[in-house]
N, C-alpha and C positions, 0 to 999 in steps of 0.2 A: 286614473286610469282613464283616457277616453273611451267611451260608450262601446265603439265597435272592437275595440283590444277587450274589454271586461267580456263581452259577450260569447267571444270567439274562446276564451279561457275556460267560460263557463259550459260554451256548450263542449268542450273537448272534456274535459270534468267529468261532464254526465254520461259522453257518448263512444267518449275514446275514438272520436276524431275532430277531425275541424271542419268546420262548415265550410259551404261554396256561396258566399256570401254577393261575388261576381255575376254568377250566374245560378241563384238558387234554384232544384229540383224538389226537394224533400217537402213535406208539409211543413215541418220543424225548421228548416232553413227558410223556407218563405215567410213563416210567421217572425223570425229575427229581425229578415229584410225589412220587413213592415216595419218591427221597433225601432228599428233606424233610418229610416226613407219615409215613413206616410206616419207624419204628425199634425195633424191637423188638429186646431183649440177646441172645435167641438167636442173632441174625445174628454178633455178631463171634467166636463159636464156629462158625457154619458157613463162613463167609469166611479162620480160621483155619487154613492147611495143615495144623498136624500135631495141632490139636483135632479137627478136623473128622472125622479120619480116626476117630477112638472113635464119634461122632453117628452117621456115616453106617457104619460097622461094628454098632451097634446093633439099623439098621433094617431093612437087606438080606443081611449077615453077612462074613466079616471076609476070605472069598475074593476078594472084589472090592478088597482093602485094599491098594495098595503096599506093603511090607515097609519102616519106616523101621530104615537099620543102623547108623546113626551120630547120633548127637544129645540132645537141640538143644543148641547152643550160644550162645551171645551175641557170640561174636566171631573170626572167622575161625582168628589163633593157637590156639584150642583144639583143633581140629581136630587128633585123629592117626592120618594118613592112613594108618601102617602096619597100624593095624587096621583098617581100609575093605579091601572087596573088589576085587577086578582092574576092576571094572566098577561106576560107582555113579551118582548126581545129586545134588548140592546145589544145593538150595534155601531162599529164606527164605519164612519161615511166613507174612507182615505183607504180600503186597505180592504184584505179579501180572509177570511175564516177567524174574525173578531166577535160573531155571533153567543152572544147569552142568553139561554130559554128559561126563562118565571115561568112554573106553570102553577105555581102559588106562592104569594108572597108570604104566608105564615113560614114555609120551608125553604127561602131563597138564599141561595149561598150569598150572602151580601161579601165576605172576604173574600173571595175564591176568585170569584166577578171581577170585584175591582182591581184583584191583583192583575186580572188577564184584561182589562180595560187600559189599564194604564198602560203595561206592558203595550200595547195593540198602539197606542194615541201616541207612544213614540218612534213607532216606527213607518218609514216613509219607503212605500213601495219602488220609487226611480233607485234609492241608496240601495235597496237589498235588490234588485232585479234587473234594474235599468228598465222599466218599462214606463218610459216617458210622462205615458197620460196621469202616470199619480203624481206626479210631482207637483204641480201646485194645488193638487184638491186638498184643503183646510182638513184638520185634524179635529173631525166633530162625531158625539156620542150622541144618537137618537131612538128611543125606544117605538117599536112599533107594535101593532097589534099583532097578537099571539096568532097563527094561521092549524087550528086542529088538522095536519094532513092524513094524503087520500090511503086509504085502506081498503084490503079487498075483503069482500063479503064474507069469506069464513074469517078473518082478522090473521090471516098469516105472515102477511108482510104490509110495510106502509112503503110508502116512493116518497122519498125523501128528497129529491132534488131534480128537476129535468132541463136537459141541455142540449138545446137548438144548435147543432155546427149547420152554420150557412155559407153557400159557396156564390157568388155571383148572383145574391140579390134572390137563392131560393134555398130553401130547409132542404137539407140532406139528410144527415143522420140524427140520431138522438138515445143521448147517453143517458141512461135512465138509472141512478141511482136508488138501489131498493134496502129496504130493513130487515130482516126476518125477526118472528115472533123470541126469536134466543138470542137476538141483535147480534147475528151474524149480518155483514155488510157485506154487498153484490152491487153490479154493476153489468147491466145490457145495452147495447147499443142497436137501436135498429134502425131502419130507411122511416120513408114516409108513409110507408103503408102494414108498417109493424111486424116486417120481417125480420129477424133477428139476425144478427151479422158474424161474420164471421173472422172478424177482430175487434181486439178488446185494448184498453188506452190504461195507461198509468196502474199497471200490477195490478188490476180489478178482475176478479174473479164475476162468470156469469154464475148469476141465480140458478140453485140446482134443479127446482121447478118451475114451469112454464106461467111467465107474468098474462093474467089479462091486459087487454088493453082497455085504457080506461076513457068515459065515455066523453071526455073532454080533449081529445087527444087534436082530431082535427083541428079543433079551434087553437088549439094550443098553437101548431104547425102555421094555421093563417092569421094570428098575432105574431112569430117568427117571423113571418115575409112582411109583414108591414113594418117591423123594426130592424130588418137586418139591413145590413147598406147593400147597395146597388153594384156595387164591383168588387172585389177580392172579398175577405173574410170577416165575419163575425159569428161570434155565439151568444146565443137569445137566453136567457136563464129563465125557468119558470116554478114556480110550489104550484103543488093541485091541491086541493080542498076535496071533499068527499062530491062537489058535483060544482066547483068553479074553477079558474084558473088564477093564478097572480103573478105579474112579474116581478121578478126577481132583481136581476141584474144583467149587465151588456158585459161579456169579457171577450177584449181584442186578441191575448197572445195566450191560451191556457198556458197554463202549467210554466208561463215566461217563456216558453218558445222551447220547452225542452220535454216536453206531452212522449213518454215514455210506449211506442205503437207496438203492436203483436201481432201476428207475425207482421217482421221488419219492415216486408215488402209495400205495407199498408200508409207506409210513412212516402215515398216516393206517389202509390196511388191517390192520397188525398192530394197529396200537393200537386200530383195531375188535374 
């Protein structure tokens, strides 16, 4: 099926309406227009979890890069676990959601990790979601340094991911994923002044308690400004430790251009 037809079908299945790809207005319509019409070769490097480290290091410096401690490997069986530190993270270079965290090699779920990574190594995000920029990213596994994630002073919550949504060269909104001590997960969206916003994405609820702004928030916003596209949309993702910021990845169309935005009028506001 041609890309344009495939995107229309999936959009209709998700939103129960057809996208306007001739004159896109909403955020999701514009993301899908970009998937079809903005296909620069450098995007393949930017979304590659391994190659993007060099690209980002040249822009903002090596101190923000999570070190690679092993790989790249083209097969799980190539991994020499004896050579890895006691704590590490395994992930694929060519997709999303493949990360496997090891906090203690003595308790590492080897078989489950092998099964998960083997499944992800056979995935192609272009085939699955028509995200063109992933089409030619080589499938590899890398091992990264384990990052102890940011926790508030009372240890009541952990910030697991920070996603900075950038428009026309400017960071505008920051999507903060939060895990509470009871393992419940939430997501808050703030502007660059740490003001909680009135919209939510992808069916994720706000945290029930007020979240304190991390001390490195402004540093993260500054990094996003240096890394984001000068025109159009891009999302720059980060991890926070207690006192540092680490680049995670560059995302072009979040959720493949099928982001559930509530209230619905915010789909148009973000598109504008």
